[in-house]
C-alpha positions as CSV (number, residue, x, y, z in Angstrom):
1,M,32.0,3.0,14.6
2,V,28.9,3.8,16.6
3,F,28.2,6.9,18.8
4,T,28.7,4.9,22.0
5,S,32.1,3.5,21.1
6,P,35.3,4.9,22.7
7,T,36.8,5.6,19.3
8,F,33.9,7.9,18.4
9,L,33.5,9.6,21.7
10,F,37.2,10.1,22.6
11,L,38.8,10.4,19.1
12,F,36.6,11.0,16.1
13,L,34.1,13.5,17.5
14,P,36.6,15.7,19.3
15,I,38.8,15.9,16.2
16,V,35.9,16.7,13.9
17,L,34.6,19.4,16.2
18,A,38.0,21.0,16.5
19,V,38.6,20.9,12.7
20,F,35.0,22.2,12.1
21,A,35.7,25.1,14.5
22,V,38.8,26.3,12.6
23,T,37.4,25.7,9.1
24,P,36.1,28.8,7.3
25,A,32.3,28.7,7.2
26,R,32.1,28.4,3.4
27,L,34.2,25.3,3.5
28,R,32.5,23.5,6.4
29,T,30.0,21.6,4.4
30,G,32.8,20.0,2.3
31,M,34.8,19.3,5.5
32,L,31.8,17.5,7.1
33,V,31.3,15.4,3.9
34,A,34.9,14.3,4.2
35,A,34.5,13.5,7.9
36,S,31.3,11.6,7.1
37,W,32.9,9.5,4.4
38,L,35.7,8.7,6.9
39,F,33.1,7.7,9.5
40,Y,31.5,5.4,7.0
41,A,34.8,4.0,5.7
42,W,35.7,3.2,9.3
43,G,33.1,0.5,9.3
44,E,32.6,-0.3,5.6
45,Q,36.1,0.3,4.0
46,Q,35.6,-0.2,0.3
47,L,31.8,0.2,0.4
48,V,32.2,3.9,1.0
49,L,32.5,4.0,-2.8
50,L,28.8,3.0,-3.0
51,L,28.0,6.0,-0.9
52,M,29.9,8.2,-3.3
53,L,28.3,6.6,-6.4
54,S,24.8,7.1,-4.8
55,T,25.7,10.8,-4.4
56,I,26.8,11.3,-8.0
57,F,23.9,9.4,-9.4
58,N,21.2,11.2,-7.4
59,W,22.8,14.6,-8.0
60,A,22.7,13.9,-11.7
61,A,19.2,12.5,-11.6
62,G,17.9,15.5,-9.8
63,L,19.4,17.8,-12.5
64,A,18.0,15.7,-15.3
65,I,14.5,15.7,-13.8
66,D,14.7,19.4,-13.3
67,R,15.9,20.2,-16.8
68,A,13.5,17.9,-18.6
69,E,10.6,19.9,-20.0
70,A,8.2,17.3,-21.3
71,P,6.1,15.6,-18.5
72,R,6.8,12.2,-20.0
73,A,10.6,12.8,-19.9
74,R,10.4,13.9,-16.3
75,R,8.5,10.8,-15.4
76,L,11.0,8.6,-17.2
77,W,14.0,10.2,-15.3
78,L,12.1,9.8,-12.0
79,T,11.2,6.2,-12.7
80,G,14.8,5.4,-13.6
81,A,16.2,7.0,-10.5
82,I,13.7,5.2,-8.2
83,I,14.5,1.8,-9.9
84,V,18.2,2.3,-9.5
85,N,17.9,3.3,-5.8
86,I,15.4,0.7,-4.8
87,G,17.2,-1.9,-7.0
88,A,20.4,-1.3,-5.0
89,L,18.5,-1.7,-1.7
90,V,16.9,-4.9,-2.9
91,Y,20.2,-6.4,-4.1
92,F,22.1,-5.7,-0.9
93,K,19.4,-6.2,1.6
94,Y,16.9,-8.7,0.2
95,V,18.6,-10.8,-2.5
96,D,19.8,-13.4,0.1
97,F,16.2,-13.7,1.5
98,L,14.7,-14.0,-2.0
99,W,17.3,-16.6,-3.0
100,L,16.8,-18.6,0.1
101,N,13.1,-18.7,-0.5
102,L,13.6,-19.6,-4.2
103,N,15.8,-22.5,-3.2
104,S,13.2,-23.6,-0.7
105,V,10.6,-23.8,-3.5
106,R,13.1,-25.6,-5.8
107,A,13.9,-28.1,-3.0
108,A,10.1,-28.7,-2.4
109,L,9.7,-29.4,-6.2
110,G,12.7,-31.8,-6.2
111,M,14.9,-29.4,-8.2
112,P,18.6,-28.8,-7.4
113,I,19.5,-25.9,-5.1
114,V,21.3,-23.0,-6.8
115,P,24.5,-22.0,-5.0
116,W,24.6,-18.4,-3.7
117,L,27.3,-16.4,-1.9
118,P,25.9,-14.2,0.9
119,T,25.7,-10.5,0.1
120,H,27.3,-8.0,2.5
121,L,24.7,-5.5,3.9
122,P,26.2,-1.9,3.8
123,L,25.6,0.2,6.9
124,G,22.5,2.4,6.8
125,I,21.6,1.5,3.3
126,S,17.8,1.6,4.1
127,F,18.1,5.2,5.4
128,V,20.3,6.3,2.5
129,T,17.9,4.8,-0.1
130,F,14.8,6.4,1.3
131,E,16.6,9.8,1.5
132,A,17.8,9.5,-2.1
133,V,14.2,8.6,-3.3
134,S,12.7,11.4,-1.4
135,Y,15.2,13.9,-3.0
136,V,14.4,12.9,-6.6
137,V,10.7,12.7,-5.9
138,D,10.7,16.2,-4.3
139,V,12.6,17.6,-7.2
140,Y,10.0,16.0,-9.6
141,R,7.1,17.4,-7.5
142,R,9.0,20.8,-7.5
143,H,8.9,20.8,-3.7
144,T,12.7,21.4,-3.7
145,P,14.9,22.8,-6.5
146,A,17.5,20.5,-8.0
147,V,20.8,21.1,-6.3
148,R,23.6,22.4,-8.5
149,N,26.4,21.7,-6.0
150,P,27.2,18.0,-5.7
151,V,28.8,18.6,-2.3
152,H,25.4,19.6,-0.9
153,V,23.8,16.3,-2.1
154,A,26.8,14.4,-0.7
155,F,26.1,16.1,2.7
156,Y,22.4,15.4,2.6
157,I,23.0,11.7,1.9
158,S,26.1,11.0,4.1
159,F,26.1,13.5,7.0
160,F,27.4,11.1,9.7
161,P,25.0,11.8,12.6
162,H,22.0,10.4,10.8
163,L,23.8,8.0,8.4
164,I,23.3,4.7,10.2
165,A,20.2,5.2,12.3
166,G,18.3,8.2,10.9
167,P,16.2,10.3,11.4
168,I,15.3,10.1,7.7
169,L,15.8,13.5,6.3
170,R,14.2,15.5,3.5
171,F,16.5,17.8,1.7
172,N,14.6,20.9,2.8
173,D,15.3,19.9,6.4
174,I,19.0,20.9,6.0
175,A,19.1,23.1,2.9
176,A,19.2,26.5,4.6
177,P,22.6,26.3,6.5
178,L,24.4,24.3,3.7
179,A,26.2,27.3,2.2
180,R,27.8,28.5,5.5
181,P,27.1,26.2,8.5
182,T,27.5,28.3,11.7
183,V,27.0,27.4,15.3
184,T,26.0,29.6,18.2
185,L,26.9,29.0,21.8
186,E,23.2,28.4,22.6
187,G,22.9,25.9,19.8
188,F,26.1,24.1,20.8
189,D,24.9,23.9,24.4
190,R,21.6,22.6,23.2
191,G,23.4,20.0,21.1
192,I,25.6,18.8,24.0
193,A,22.6,18.5,26.3
194,R,20.6,16.5,23.7
195,F,23.5,14.2,23.0
196,I,24.0,13.5,26.7
197,D,20.2,12.7,27.0
198,G,20.6,10.2,24.2
199,L,23.8,8.7,25.5
200,G,22.2,8.2,28.9
201,K,19.1,6.6,27.3
202,K,21.3,4.1,25.5
203,M,24.0,3.3,28.1
204,L,22.0,3.5,31.4
205,I,18.5,2.2,30.3
206,A,18.6,0.4,26.9
207,N,21.7,-1.7,27.6
208,P,20.8,-3.2,31.0
209,L,17.3,-4.0,29.8
210,G,18.7,-5.5,26.5
211,H,20.9,-7.8,28.5
212,V,18.0,-9.2,30.3
213,A,15.8,-9.4,27.2
214,D,18.6,-11.4,25.4
215,Q,18.9,-13.8,28.3
216,V,15.2,-14.5,28.3
217,F,14.9,-14.9,24.5
218,L,17.8,-17.4,24.5
219,L,15.8,-19.7,26.9
220,P,14.1,-22.7,25.3
221,I,10.4,-22.1,25.0
222,G,9.7,-25.0,27.3
223,Q,11.6,-23.2,30.1
224,L,9.6,-20.0,29.8
225,S,7.1,-19.3,32.6
226,A,4.5,-16.7,31.8
227,P,6.1,-14.1,34.2
228,T,9.5,-14.7,32.7
229,A,8.1,-14.3,29.2
230,W,6.4,-11.1,30.1
231,L,9.5,-9.8,31.7
232,G,11.6,-10.5,28.6
233,I,9.3,-8.8,26.2
234,L,8.7,-5.8,28.4
235,A,12.4,-5.4,28.8
236,Y,12.8,-5.6,25.0
237,A,10.0,-3.1,24.5
238,L,11.8,-0.6,26.6
239,Q,15.2,-1.5,25.2
240,I,14.2,-0.9,21.6
241,Y,12.6,2.4,22.4
242,F,15.6,3.7,24.5
243,D,18.1,2.3,22.1
244,F,16.6,3.8,19.0
245,S,15.4,7.1,20.5
246,G,18.7,7.4,22.3
247,Y,20.5,7.3,19.0
248,S,18.1,9.7,17.5
249,D,18.7,12.1,20.4
250,M,22.4,11.8,19.9
251,A,22.0,12.4,16.1
252,I,19.9,15.5,16.7
253,G,22.4,16.8,19.3
254,L,25.3,16.3,16.9
255,G,23.3,18.2,14.3
256,H,23.0,21.2,16.6
257,M,26.8,21.0,17.3
258,F,27.4,21.5,13.6
259,G,24.7,24.1,13.0
260,F,21.9,21.8,11.6
261,T,18.5,21.0,13.0
262,L,17.5,17.4,12.3
263,P,13.8,16.4,12.6
264,E,12.4,14.8,15.7
265,N,11.9,11.1,15.5
266,F,10.1,10.0,18.7
267,R,7.5,11.6,20.9
268,L,6.7,9.4,23.8
269,P,5.2,6.6,21.7
270,Y,4.2,4.4,24.7
271,A,1.9,7.2,25.8
272,A,-0.2,6.7,22.6
273,D,-3.9,6.0,22.9
274,S,-4.4,4.2,19.6
275,M,-2.2,2.5,17.0
276,R,-2.8,5.6,14.7
277,D,-1.4,7.7,17.5
278,F,1.5,5.3,18.1
279,W,2.7,5.8,14.5
280,R,2.4,9.5,14.8
281,R,4.9,9.2,17.7
282,W,7.2,6.2,16.8
283,H,10.0,6.6,14.2
284,M,8.1,9.7,12.9
285,S,10.5,10.3,10.0
286,L,9.9,6.8,8.7
287,S,6.1,6.9,9.1
288,S,5.9,10.3,7.5
289,W,8.1,9.0,4.6
290,F,5.7,6.1,4.0
291,R,2.7,8.4,4.2
292,D,4.0,11.0,1.8
293,Y,5.8,8.7,-0.8
294,L,3.6,5.6,-0.7
295,F,0.3,5.8,1.2
296,L,-0.9,9.1,-0.3
297,P,0.2,8.3,-3.9
298,M,-1.7,5.0,-3.6
299,G,-4.8,7.0,-2.8
300,G,-4.5,7.4,0.9
301,S,-7.9,7.4,2.6
302,R,-9.7,9.2,-0.3
303,F,-11.6,6.3,-1.7
304,G,-13.5,4.7,1.2
305,T,-12.8,2.5,4.2
306,L,-12.0,-0.7,2.3
307,T,-9.5,0.9,0.0
308,T,-7.9,2.8,2.9
309,C,-7.5,-0.5,4.8
310,R,-6.0,-2.2,1.8
311,N,-3.5,0.7,1.4
312,L,-2.6,0.5,5.1
313,V,-1.9,-3.2,5.0
314,I,0.3,-2.9,1.9
315,V,2.2,0.1,3.3
316,F,2.8,-1.6,6.7
317,A,3.8,-4.9,5.1
318,L,6.5,-2.9,3.2
319,C,7.3,-1.1,6.4
320,G,8.0,-4.4,8.1
321,F,10.1,-5.6,5.1
322,W,12.1,-2.4,5.3
323,H,13.0,-3.3,8.8
324,G,14.5,-6.6,7.9
325,A,14.6,-9.4,5.2
326,G,12.5,-12.0,6.9
327,R,9.0,-13.3,7.2
328,R,8.7,-12.2,10.8
329,F,9.3,-8.6,9.9
330,I,6.6,-8.8,7.2
331,F,4.2,-10.4,9.7
332,W,5.1,-7.6,12.2
333,G,4.2,-5.0,9.5
334,L,1.0,-6.9,8.6
335,F,0.1,-7.1,12.3
336,H,0.3,-3.3,12.7
337,G,-1.5,-2.7,9.4
338,A,-4.3,-5.0,10.6
339,F,-4.9,-3.0,13.8
340,L,-4.6,0.3,12.0
341,S,-7.3,-1.0,9.6
342,L,-9.5,-2.1,12.4
343,E,-9.3,1.3,13.9
344,R,-10.9,2.6,10.7
345,T,-14.0,0.5,11.5
346,R,-16.4,0.7,14.4
347,L,-13.6,-0.5,16.7
348,G,-12.0,2.9,16.3
349,G,-15.2,4.7,17.3
350,A,-15.6,2.5,20.4
351,L,-11.9,3.0,21.3
352,A,-12.3,6.8,21.0
353,R,-15.1,6.7,23.5
354,A,-13.2,4.6,26.0
355,P,-11.4,6.1,29.0
356,L,-7.8,7.2,28.4
357,P,-6.2,4.5,30.6
358,I,-8.1,1.8,28.6
359,R,-7.0,3.3,25.3
360,R,-3.4,3.5,26.4
361,A,-3.4,-0.1,27.8
362,Y,-4.9,-1.4,24.6
363,T,-2.3,0.4,22.5
364,F,0.7,-0.7,24.6
365,G,-0.6,-4.3,24.7
366,V,-0.8,-4.4,20.9
367,V,2.6,-2.9,20.5
368,V,4.2,-5.3,23.0
369,I,2.7,-8.4,21.3
370,G,3.9,-7.0,18.0
371,W,7.5,-6.8,19.4
372,V,7.5,-10.5,20.0
373,F,7.5,-11.1,16.2
374,F,10.1,-8.4,15.8
375,R,12.4,-9.9,18.4
376,A,12.0,-13.7,17.9
377,E,14.3,-15.4,15.5
378,N,11.4,-16.8,13.4
379,L,7.6,-17.0,13.4
380,A,7.6,-20.5,15.0
381,L,9.6,-19.2,18.0
382,A,7.3,-16.1,18.1
383,G,4.3,-18.3,18.3
384,G,5.8,-20.4,21.1
385,Y,6.8,-17.2,23.0
386,L,3.2,-15.9,22.8
387,K,1.9,-19.2,24.1
388,A,4.3,-18.9,27.1
389,M,3.1,-15.4,27.7
390,A,-0.4,-16.8,27.9
391,G,0.7,-19.4,30.3
392,L,0.2,-22.2,27.8
393,G,3.9,-23.3,27.5
394,H,5.4,-26.4,29.0
395,T,6.8,-25.0,32.3
396,V,7.8,-28.1,34.2
397,S,11.3,-26.8,34.5
398,A,10.5,-23.2,33.9
399,I,13.0,-20.5,34.8
400,P,11.3,-18.2,37.4
401,A,11.3,-14.4,36.6
402,R,12.8,-13.6,40.1
403,M,16.1,-14.9,38.8
404,Y,16.4,-11.7,36.7
405,M,14.6,-9.3,39.1
406,T,17.6,-7.6,40.6
407,P,17.2,-4.2,42.4
408,E,19.1,-2.6,39.5
409,L,16.7,-4.1,36.9
410,L,13.6,-3.0,38.9
411,F,15.0,0.5,39.1
412,V,15.9,0.7,35.4
413,M,12.5,-0.7,34.3
414,G,10.7,1.8,36.6
415,A,12.7,4.7,35.2
416,G,12.2,3.3,31.7
417,F,8.4,3.2,32.0
418,L,8.3,6.7,33.5
419,L,10.6,8.3,30.9
420,S,8.8,6.5,28.0
421,M,5.5,8.0,28.9
422,V,6.3,11.3,30.6
423,S,8.3,14.1,29.1
424,I,11.3,14.8,31.4
425,S,14.4,16.5,30.1
426,L,17.7,17.2,31.8
427,R,17.3,20.8,30.7
428,R,14.3,21.1,33.0
429,L,16.4,20.0,36.0
430,P,19.6,21.6,37.3
431,A,21.2,21.2,33.8
432,F,24.9,21.1,34.6
433,V,24.7,18.8,37.5
434,A,22.2,16.4,36.0
435,S,24.0,16.2,32.6
436,A,27.4,15.8,34.3
437,I,26.1,12.8,36.4
438,V,24.5,11.2,33.3
439,L,27.6,11.8,31.2
440,A,30.0,10.5,33.8
441,M,27.9,7.3,34.4
442,S,27.5,6.7,30.7
443,L,31.2,7.1,30.0
444,L,32.1,4.7,32.8
445,Y,30.0,2.1,31.1
446,V,31.6,2.9,27.7
447,A,35.1,2.7,29.1
448,A,34.3,-0.6,30.9
449,G,33.3,-2.2,27.6
450,T,30.0,-3.4,28.9
451,Y,27.2,-5.0,26.9
452,N,26.6,-2.4,24.1
453,P,24.6,-3.7,21.1
454,F,22.7,-1.5,18.6
455,I,19.5,-2.9,17.3
456,Y,19.3,-0.7,14.1
457,F,23.0,-0.9,13.3
458,R,22.6,-2.7,10.0
459,F,19.6,-0.6,8.8
């Protein structure tokens, strides 16, 4: 059940809001936990037990770390908690990938292939794992006290607005209202406006662009002309931004509706003027997580340029692997790590002196090329797609870009580029009229059952 499904919009959300409104403030956190488990069970059935076990384990681990007096005991409890959390993520998300590669090696050596049954990937496990790790680490660092009430830990891990697509929370982000969540009329109004912003991004921009991107990426490489290849990847670049930031907006809006302020996750990333700036704007809760819990503990940038570059490459290789179990995701992470490292050299100084349009064009170009590896099914297809973008593909029977260039697409792409680089909110326009139009149009698409994928659904 995703936020743009009729079941969520017309059944689940209205019921939960109504029950929340009549529930006494001191019981609302528990009520939202129950609603969140129902939300998760709707898509995962028995695997909601995994969410409950994660809650109990990390609640107990936090208490054990807090109560341990000897530094060595605290480190042992922390290490055990991290191993269990990351181990669950590796098992559910990466064991198939690792087993496939192991069998490839065995086959190359003439050894028999070991049978393996595919593992089901639970919804949102990457987000849940990172939040659980940040909780036990923050307790260890004494940045947050160990939580005595297991319901509060359950809320932190499973609150449904951020469960399947983030933003990735720190416990202190939501600690204050946990005892008695309350909502003001101003906060509820802000939440509705933000939710509609996100719904419009998803239904009116991301989905039409995603439909075109999918059609182009399904074409055989030999039928890709350079303009068609560029059209496909530009459509995808806008799709993934409006898809993911739209869900983040909806999550933040839902948080306001229930009295919680979730962290911002995007800040016009395509207006960035360097790759360093891009990662300060794109999926900010993820990039800050990697900074605080991996990059800085590895030494960060404290030990010279070479060590900094090494740390960046390692961190972004893992960032790519977090996004998906595949070589293309690792390469995508390495690609970003390489450019972030280059910007620590003289290239960064030269870039900083360049005019702003050149800096932005460079950054957008690097990001778009990187999206090819993210979107293509494998590295070989990504290489062929890049060749087509450069005009080096076999285009005897190429599909012309004009086949996809409808007036609707041109309008949506133009709006997408504008809204991805310039801050425009419905709240700065005649709020009621603008929001009503966007909501009505979005709901029409929802009710019609049009093309409605979600790129980050299984993260």
